[in-house]
C-alpha positions as CSV (number, residue, x, y, z in Angstrom):
1,M,-99.2,-33.9,8.8
2,K,-97.3,-35.3,11.8
3,P,-98.1,-33.7,15.1
4,R,-95.1,-32.0,16.8
5,F,-94.6,-32.9,20.4
6,P,-91.2,-31.5,21.6
7,L,-89.2,-33.5,24.2
8,A,-88.1,-31.7,27.3
9,F,-85.1,-32.4,29.4
10,V,-85.2,-32.1,33.2
11,A,-82.2,-30.0,33.7
12,G,-81.7,-30.7,37.3
13,W,-80.9,-34.3,36.5
14,L,-78.3,-33.5,33.9
15,A,-74.8,-33.7,35.2
16,L,-71.3,-34.6,33.9
17,A,-68.6,-35.7,36.2
18,A,-65.3,-35.7,34.4
19,V,-61.7,-36.3,35.3
20,L,-59.4,-33.3,35.0
21,S,-56.4,-33.7,32.8
22,T,-53.6,-31.2,32.0
23,P,-52.6,-31.3,28.3
24,A,-50.0,-29.1,26.7
25,A,-51.5,-25.7,26.0
26,D,-51.3,-25.8,22.2
27,A,-51.5,-29.5,21.6
28,P,-54.9,-30.7,20.2
29,L,-56.2,-33.8,22.0
30,P,-57.4,-36.9,20.2
31,V,-60.9,-37.9,21.2
32,A,-59.6,-40.9,23.2
33,A,-57.5,-38.5,25.3
34,L,-60.3,-36.1,26.3
35,P,-61.5,-36.1,29.9
36,L,-64.5,-38.4,30.3
37,G,-67.4,-38.6,32.7
38,S,-71.1,-39.6,32.9
39,I,-74.2,-37.8,31.8
40,T,-77.5,-38.6,33.5
41,G,-80.9,-37.1,32.9
42,R,-84.6,-37.7,32.2
43,V,-86.5,-37.3,28.9
44,Q,-90.1,-35.9,29.1
45,N,-92.8,-35.1,26.6
46,A,-93.2,-31.4,27.1
47,L,-96.9,-31.5,26.0
48,S,-98.2,-34.4,28.1
49,G,-95.7,-34.2,31.0
50,N,-95.1,-38.0,30.7
51,F,-91.5,-39.3,31.0
52,L,-90.6,-41.4,28.0
53,N,-89.6,-45.1,28.2
54,N,-87.2,-46.3,25.5
55,A,-86.2,-42.9,24.1
56,R,-82.8,-43.2,22.3
57,V,-80.2,-40.8,23.8
58,S,-76.9,-40.4,22.0
59,V,-73.8,-38.2,22.4
60,R,-73.0,-36.7,19.0
61,G,-69.5,-37.5,17.7
62,T,-69.2,-40.7,19.8
63,D,-70.5,-44.2,19.8
64,R,-72.3,-43.6,23.1
65,T,-76.0,-44.5,22.8
66,V,-78.4,-45.6,25.5
67,F,-82.2,-45.9,26.0
68,T,-84.3,-44.4,28.8
69,N,-85.9,-46.7,31.4
70,E,-89.5,-46.7,32.5
71,S,-89.1,-43.4,34.4
72,G,-87.5,-41.7,31.4
73,T,-84.0,-41.8,33.1
74,Y,-80.8,-42.4,31.2
75,L,-77.1,-42.7,32.0
76,V,-74.3,-42.3,29.4
77,N,-70.9,-43.4,30.6
78,D,-67.5,-42.2,29.1
79,A,-69.0,-39.0,27.6
80,P,-66.5,-36.2,26.8
81,A,-66.3,-33.1,28.9
82,G,-66.8,-29.7,27.3
83,A,-69.5,-28.7,24.8
84,T,-71.4,-32.0,24.3
85,T,-74.4,-32.4,22.0
86,I,-77.0,-34.8,23.3
87,E,-79.5,-36.1,20.7
88,V,-82.8,-37.7,21.7
89,F,-85.1,-39.7,19.4
90,Y,-88.5,-41.1,20.3
91,T,-90.7,-42.8,17.7
92,G,-93.6,-40.5,16.7
93,L,-91.9,-37.3,18.0
94,D,-89.5,-34.9,16.4
95,P,-85.8,-35.6,17.3
96,Q,-84.4,-33.1,19.8
97,T,-80.9,-31.9,20.7
98,I,-79.4,-30.1,23.7
99,T,-75.8,-28.8,24.0
100,P,-74.8,-28.2,27.6
101,T,-71.2,-27.4,28.4
102,F,-69.5,-29.3,31.2
103,P,-66.1,-28.2,32.5
104,A,-63.7,-31.0,33.3
105,G,-64.0,-32.1,37.0
106,K,-67.3,-30.2,37.5
107,G,-71.0,-31.1,37.6
108,S,-73.7,-29.1,35.9
109,N,-74.0,-26.9,39.0
110,G,-70.3,-26.0,38.8
111,M,-69.5,-27.9,42.0
112,S,-66.5,-30.3,42.1
113,S,-67.5,-33.9,41.6
Protein backbone atom coordinates (compact mmCIF):
# COMPACT_ATOMS: atom_id res chain seq x y z
CA MET A 1 0.00 0.00 0.00
CA LYS A 2 1.37 3.42 -0.97
CA PRO A 3 2.16 5.72 2.00
CA ARG A 4 0.10 8.91 2.06
CA PHE A 5 2.07 12.12 2.56
CA PRO A 6 -0.17 15.12 1.99
CA LEU A 7 1.27 18.26 0.44
CA ALA A 8 0.84 21.54 2.26
CA PHE A 9 0.63 25.03 0.82
CA VAL A 10 2.24 27.94 2.57
CA ALA A 11 -0.73 30.26 2.46
CA GLY A 12 1.22 33.43 3.13
CA TRP A 13 2.95 33.04 -0.22
CA LEU A 14 -0.23 32.52 -2.21
CA ALA A 15 -1.46 35.67 -3.93
CA LEU A 16 -3.24 36.67 -7.09
CA ALA A 17 -2.95 40.12 -8.56
CA ALA A 18 -5.56 40.66 -11.23
CA VAL A 19 -6.66 43.50 -13.44
CA LEU A 20 -10.19 44.72 -12.76
CA SER A 21 -12.61 44.72 -15.67
CA THR A 22 -16.21 45.87 -15.84
CA PRO A 23 -18.31 43.52 -18.00
CA ALA A 24 -22.05 43.93 -18.58
CA ALA A 25 -23.97 42.62 -15.56
CA ASP A 26 -25.73 39.68 -17.25
CA ALA A 27 -23.22 38.87 -19.99
CA PRO A 28 -21.14 35.74 -19.38
CA LEU A 29 -17.46 36.20 -20.10
CA PRO A 30 -15.44 33.85 -22.29
CA VAL A 31 -12.33 32.55 -20.50
CA ALA A 32 -10.11 34.80 -22.64
CA ALA A 33 -11.98 37.89 -21.35
CA LEU A 34 -11.68 37.11 -17.62
CA PRO A 35 -9.39 39.27 -15.47
CA LEU A 36 -5.96 37.66 -15.21
CA GLY A 37 -3.16 37.80 -12.69
CA SER A 38 -0.36 35.76 -11.17
CA ILE A 39 -0.37 33.09 -8.46
CA THR A 40 2.76 32.41 -6.45
CA GLY A 41 3.30 29.99 -3.60
CA ARG A 42 5.38 27.19 -2.10
CA VAL A 43 4.70 23.48 -1.99
CA GLN A 44 5.71 21.61 1.14
CA ASN A 45 5.52 18.00 2.33
CA ALA A 46 3.34 18.34 5.44
CA LEU A 47 4.88 15.29 7.11
CA SER A 48 8.59 16.02 6.64
CA GLY A 49 8.39 19.81 6.38
CA ASN A 50 10.57 19.75 3.25
CA PHE A 51 9.75 22.07 0.38
CA LEU A 52 9.33 20.10 -2.85
CA ASN A 53 11.44 20.66 -5.98
CA ASN A 54 9.83 19.84 -9.36
CA ALA A 55 6.26 19.49 -8.07
CA ARG A 56 3.81 20.11 -10.93
CA VAL A 57 1.40 22.99 -10.21
CA SER A 58 -1.57 23.51 -12.56
CA VAL A 59 -4.58 25.81 -12.68
CA ARG A 60 -7.62 23.64 -13.43
CA GLY A 61 -9.52 24.61 -16.56
CA THR A 62 -6.53 26.37 -18.13
CA ASP A 63 -3.33 25.37 -19.91
CA ARG A 64 -1.26 26.94 -17.10
CA THR A 65 1.21 24.42 -15.65
CA VAL A 66 4.53 25.17 -13.94
CA PHE A 67 7.04 23.29 -11.79
CA THR A 68 8.40 24.33 -8.41
CA ASN A 69 12.05 25.33 -8.04
CA GLU A 70 14.59 24.07 -5.48
CA SER A 71 12.86 25.99 -2.66
CA GLY A 72 9.39 24.68 -3.57
CA THR A 73 8.35 28.05 -5.00
CA TYR A 74 6.20 28.46 -8.10
CA LEU A 75 4.77 31.31 -10.18
CA VAL A 76 1.77 30.91 -12.50
CA ASN A 77 1.18 33.88 -14.81
CA ASP A 78 -2.11 34.69 -16.59
CA ALA A 79 -4.28 32.85 -14.06
CA PRO A 80 -7.99 33.80 -13.87
CA ALA A 81 -9.38 35.77 -10.92
CA GLY A 82 -12.21 34.30 -8.85
CA ALA A 83 -12.53 30.74 -7.56
CA THR A 84 -9.40 29.11 -8.96
CA THR A 85 -8.56 25.45 -8.34
CA ILE A 86 -4.84 24.76 -8.03
CA GLU A 87 -3.73 21.16 -8.52
CA VAL A 88 -0.37 19.89 -7.26
CA PHE A 89 1.27 16.60 -8.22
CA TYR A 90 4.53 15.19 -6.90
CA THR A 91 5.77 11.70 -7.77
CA GLY A 92 5.24 9.30 -4.88
CA LEU A 93 2.68 11.49 -3.10
CA ASP A 94 -1.07 11.84 -3.48
CA PRO A 95 -2.21 14.72 -5.72
CA GLN A 96 -3.61 17.70 -3.82
CA THR A 97 -5.97 20.55 -4.72
CA ILE A 98 -6.74 23.91 -3.15
CA THR A 99 -9.46 26.36 -4.23
CA PRO A 100 -8.74 29.88 -2.99
CA THR A 101 -10.92 32.73 -4.26
CA PHE A 102 -9.20 35.88 -5.48
CA PRO A 103 -11.23 39.03 -6.16
CA ALA A 104 -10.18 40.93 -9.28
CA GLY A 105 -7.63 43.61 -8.42
CA LYS A 106 -6.94 42.22 -4.91
CA GLY A 107 -4.26 40.00 -3.42
CA SER A 108 -4.97 37.14 -1.03
CA ASN A 109 -4.97 39.56 1.91
CA GLY A 110 -7.69 41.72 0.31
CA MET A 111 -5.32 44.63 -0.29
CA SER A 112 -5.19 46.33 -3.68
CA SER A 113 -2.36 45.13 -5.86
